[in-house]
Backbone as a chain_set.jsonl record, in Angstrom:
{"seq": "MPQIKSAIKRVKTQEASRQANAAQSSALRSTIKKFKAAQAAGADNAADLLKDATRAIDKAETKGLIHKNKAGRDKSRLSALLNK", "coords": {"N": [[110.621, 57.675, 242.638], [112.318, 59.777, 240.385], [111.319, 63.049, 239.198], [112.361, 64.912, 237.496], [113.713, 65.28, 234.256], [116.463, 64.873, 233.645], [117.297, 63.59, 235.954], [115.838, 61.243, 235.804], [117.039, 60.074, 233.585], [119.569, 59.705, 234.676], [119.129, 57.77, 236.632], [118.568, 55.554, 235.036], [121.058, 55.263, 233.764], [122.704, 54.751, 235.96], [121.71, 52.28, 236.791], [122.361, 50.648, 234.605], [125.156, 50.82, 234.745], [125.566, 49.672, 237.254], [124.761, 47.023, 236.813], [126.646, 46.224, 234.885], [129.032, 46.507, 236.339], [128.557, 44.632, 238.362], [128.474, 42.263, 236.9], [131.088, 42.152, 235.892], [132.549, 42.047, 238.277], [131.696, 39.609, 239.259], [132.67, 37.886, 237.28], [135.394, 38.298, 237.652], [135.784, 37.283, 240.273], [135.096, 34.63, 239.738], [137.113, 33.727, 237.959], [139.322, 33.862, 239.633], [138.601, 32.018, 241.592], [138.551, 29.689, 240.044], [141.269, 29.407, 239.442], [142.342, 29.06, 242.049], [141.087, 26.679, 242.806], [142.107, 24.892, 240.909], [144.802, 25.026, 241.537], [144.807, 23.978, 244.127], [144.022, 21.403, 243.566], [146.157, 20.546, 242.164], [146.407, 20.773, 239.407], [147.498, 20.71, 235.952], [147.132, 22.931, 234.369], [147.329, 25.226, 235.892], [149.065, 27.406, 235.699], [148.209, 28.647, 233.349], [145.65, 29.378, 234.141], [146.303, 31.173, 236.121], [147.35, 33.21, 234.578], [145.011, 34.016, 233.242], [143.517, 34.908, 235.448], [145.119, 37.029, 236.35], [144.915, 38.726, 234.173], [142.189, 39.325, 234.28], [142.102, 40.672, 236.706], [143.689, 42.889, 236.095], [142.091, 44.096, 234.111], [139.859, 44.782, 235.627], [140.995, 46.631, 237.326], [141.77, 48.637, 235.511], [139.297, 49.53, 234.616], [138.376, 50.721, 236.854], [137.116, 49.271, 238.789], [138.308, 47.963, 240.907], [140.788, 49.007, 243.304], [144.141, 50.104, 242.529], [146.113, 49.259, 244.311], [144.909, 47.079, 245.56], [144.664, 45.417, 243.372], [147.348, 44.862, 242.763], [148.101, 43.593, 245.149], [146.411, 41.341, 245.124], [147.294, 40.021, 242.791], [149.914, 39.461, 243.541], [149.535, 37.727, 245.708], [148.266, 35.576, 244.423], [150.26, 34.707, 242.637], [152.191, 33.958, 244.47], [150.881, 31.84, 245.61], [150.881, 30.073, 243.484], [153.613, 29.502, 243.254], [154.105, 28.158, 245.55]], "CA": [[111.071, 57.885, 241.267], [112.536, 61.206, 240.132], [110.396, 63.753, 238.297], [113.132, 65.719, 236.553], [114.13, 64.466, 233.124], [117.874, 64.499, 233.767], [117.388, 62.635, 237.063], [115.317, 59.975, 235.279], [118.116, 59.516, 232.756], [120.669, 59.302, 235.553], [118.726, 56.511, 237.264], [118.766, 54.504, 234.026], [122.499, 55.106, 233.579], [123.247, 54.111, 237.158], [121.32, 50.864, 236.793], [123.174, 49.978, 233.598], [126.509, 50.732, 235.286], [125.546, 48.729, 238.362], [124.718, 45.674, 236.265], [127.93, 45.959, 234.24], [130.013, 46.323, 237.403], [128.262, 43.372, 239.04], [128.872, 41.174, 236.007], [132.542, 42.097, 235.833], [133.012, 41.593, 239.586], [131.398, 38.179, 239.331], [133.626, 37.213, 236.393], [136.691, 38.384, 238.313], [135.801, 36.304, 241.361], [135.039, 33.286, 239.16], [138.424, 33.349, 237.431], [140.208, 33.655, 240.775], [138.201, 30.752, 242.209], [138.995, 28.602, 239.163], [142.701, 29.239, 239.643], [142.59, 28.502, 243.381], [140.64, 25.284, 242.806], [143.069, 24.123, 240.119], [146.054, 24.98, 242.3], [144.598, 23.057, 245.247], [143.926, 20.053, 243.015], [147.425, 20.217, 241.523], [146.178, 20.659, 237.97], [148.605, 21.132, 235.089], [146.836, 24.211, 233.722], [147.263, 26.284, 236.907], [149.785, 28.583, 235.205], [147.327, 29.322, 232.395], [144.563, 29.987, 234.894], [146.878, 32.349, 236.78], [147.427, 34.24, 233.543], [143.647, 34.513, 233.048], [143.125, 35.653, 236.644], [145.886, 38.273, 236.331], [144.32, 39.564, 233.133], [140.898, 39.795, 234.79], [142.393, 41.67, 237.747], [144.16, 44.099, 235.417], [140.951, 44.739, 233.468], [139.029, 45.378, 236.675], [141.713, 47.821, 237.793], [141.708, 49.638, 234.455], [137.947, 50.081, 234.548], [138.059, 51.389, 238.108], [136.297, 48.402, 239.624], [139.086, 47.758, 242.127], [141.895, 49.943, 243.46], [145.391, 49.563, 241.995], [146.834, 48.544, 245.368], [144.246, 45.796, 245.732], [145.007, 44.603, 242.211], [148.721, 44.398, 242.967], [148.099, 42.658, 246.276], [145.775, 40.094, 244.694], [148.19, 39.342, 241.848], [151.054, 38.971, 244.305], [149.094, 36.569, 246.483], [148.004, 34.46, 243.52], [151.525, 34.183, 242.125], [152.838, 33.275, 245.595], [150.176, 30.573, 245.754], [151.351, 29.19, 242.404], [154.992, 29.109, 243.515], [154.16, 27.467, 246.825]], "C": [[111.225, 59.389, 241.026], [111.543, 61.77, 239.119], [111.143, 64.508, 237.201], [113.74, 64.806, 235.488], [115.58, 63.993, 233.253], [118.077, 63.483, 234.894], [116.874, 61.265, 236.635], [116.383, 59.288, 234.428], [119.258, 58.983, 233.613], [120.368, 57.973, 236.244], [118.939, 55.347, 236.296], [120.252, 54.212, 233.827], [123.127, 54.378, 234.754], [122.916, 52.631, 237.196], [122.146, 50.071, 235.785], [124.603, 49.79, 234.103], [126.586, 49.705, 236.403], [125.559, 47.291, 237.851], [126.033, 45.295, 235.594], [129.012, 45.695, 235.283], [129.805, 44.993, 238.126], [128.707, 42.184, 238.196], [130.39, 41.034, 235.972], [133.128, 41.627, 237.161], [132.82, 40.088, 239.728], [132.387, 37.388, 238.474], [135.018, 37.201, 237.012], [136.8, 37.342, 239.418], [135.808, 34.872, 240.826], [136.4, 32.839, 238.648], [139.413, 33.082, 238.562], [139.889, 32.321, 241.454], [138.646, 29.563, 241.37], [140.483, 28.328, 239.352], [142.988, 28.579, 240.979], [142.188, 27.034, 243.457], [141.623, 24.403, 242.042], [144.384, 23.974, 240.865], [145.936, 23.986, 243.452], [144.561, 21.612, 244.768], [145.232, 19.614, 242.354], [147.307, 20.033, 240.027], [147.367, 21.206, 237.182], [148.392, 22.531, 234.517], [146.757, 25.376, 234.709], [147.966, 27.551, 236.424], [148.933, 29.363, 234.202], [146.177, 30.024, 233.108], [145.049, 31.205, 235.677], [146.963, 33.512, 235.795], [146.05, 34.86, 233.296], [143.199, 35.371, 234.233], [143.838, 37.004, 236.696], [145.305, 39.247, 235.314], [142.991, 40.149, 233.614], [141.096, 40.872, 235.859], [142.835, 42.983, 237.104], [143.01, 44.844, 234.738], [140.066, 45.432, 234.495], [139.679, 46.649, 237.213], [141.599, 48.954, 236.775], [140.343, 50.311, 234.402], [137.502, 50.73, 235.847], [137.212, 50.556, 239.042], [136.987, 48.097, 240.948], [140.249, 48.743, 242.133], [143.187, 49.296, 242.98], [146.188, 48.816, 243.055], [146.222, 47.175, 245.617], [144.596, 44.871, 244.568], [146.416, 44.027, 242.371], [148.811, 43.36, 244.066], [147.507, 41.309, 245.867], [146.676, 39.317, 243.745], [149.387, 38.739, 242.57], [150.686, 37.714, 245.081], [148.847, 35.361, 245.598], [149.302, 33.857, 242.986], [152.294, 33.473, 243.229], [152.19, 31.914, 245.812], [150.627, 29.575, 244.69], [152.747, 28.654, 242.711], [155.16, 28.297, 244.794], [154.4, 25.981, 246.656]], "O": [[110.363, 60.177, 241.417], [111.001, 61.039, 238.29], [110.614, 64.716, 236.11], [114.216, 63.71, 235.784], [115.877, 62.827, 232.991], [118.939, 62.611, 234.792], [117.411, 60.24, 237.056], [116.6, 58.082, 234.536], [119.839, 57.94, 233.313], [121.264, 57.147, 236.418], [119.429, 54.286, 236.686], [120.656, 53.052, 233.732], [123.972, 53.501, 234.576], [123.75, 51.816, 237.591], [122.582, 48.956, 236.073], [125.196, 48.728, 233.915], [127.556, 48.952, 236.495], [126.274, 46.442, 238.383], [126.486, 44.158, 235.723], [129.814, 44.774, 235.133], [130.771, 44.309, 238.463], [129.252, 41.213, 238.72], [130.915, 39.922, 236.016], [134.108, 40.882, 237.169], [133.683, 39.386, 240.254], [132.882, 36.342, 238.895], [135.738, 36.208, 236.91], [137.784, 36.606, 239.493], [136.458, 33.998, 241.402], [136.803, 31.698, 238.875], [140.245, 32.18, 238.462], [140.795, 31.584, 241.843], [139.071, 28.543, 241.912], [140.911, 27.175, 239.416], [143.783, 27.642, 241.05], [142.869, 26.234, 244.099], [141.935, 23.295, 242.478], [145.008, 22.914, 240.827], [146.873, 23.234, 243.718], [145.011, 20.705, 245.468], [145.395, 18.44, 242.021], [148.025, 19.225, 239.439], [148.132, 22.039, 237.668], [149.355, 23.235, 234.214], [146.174, 26.411, 234.389], [147.508, 28.657, 236.712], [148.936, 30.594, 234.204], [145.778, 31.125, 232.729], [144.297, 32.159, 235.875], [146.679, 34.658, 236.145], [145.929, 36.077, 233.157], [142.584, 36.422, 234.053], [143.227, 38.013, 237.049], [145.217, 40.448, 235.569], [142.703, 41.324, 233.383], [140.356, 41.855, 235.911], [142.406, 44.059, 237.52], [142.954, 46.073, 234.779], [139.581, 46.538, 234.26], [138.992, 47.624, 237.519], [141.357, 50.103, 237.146], [140.244, 51.516, 234.171], [136.383, 51.234, 235.941], [136.644, 51.086, 239.997], [136.334, 47.986, 241.986], [140.644, 49.251, 241.084], [143.318, 48.073, 243.018], [146.869, 47.841, 242.74], [146.946, 46.209, 245.861], [144.8, 43.673, 244.764], [146.638, 42.839, 242.139], [149.518, 42.362, 243.93], [148.042, 40.259, 246.223], [146.812, 38.1, 243.871], [149.823, 37.634, 242.246], [151.447, 36.747, 245.103], [149.181, 34.238, 245.977], [149.429, 32.636, 242.894], [152.98, 32.487, 242.962], [152.869, 30.947, 246.156], [150.741, 28.38, 244.96], [153.032, 27.483, 242.458], [156.252, 27.805, 245.078], [154.473, 25.251, 247.645]]}, "num_chains": 1, "name": "protein.A"}
């Protein structure tokens, strides 16, 4: 554990950021999995789930959670899966 006051504060900030990033990453993966499961099952709401997944990917990109190239690649793959 750090002794310096600013280092103690930084540890608290890092933990809060880590938990926020983990929660958002988990939500992102969940929305993508929901879309893939619906697409595999041939559900009617697959287009709506694609929209939700695209939105989640865009939010993750905006917040710096994933790189912009990865976001574009993921969105492209999901839309190709829908059109398949």
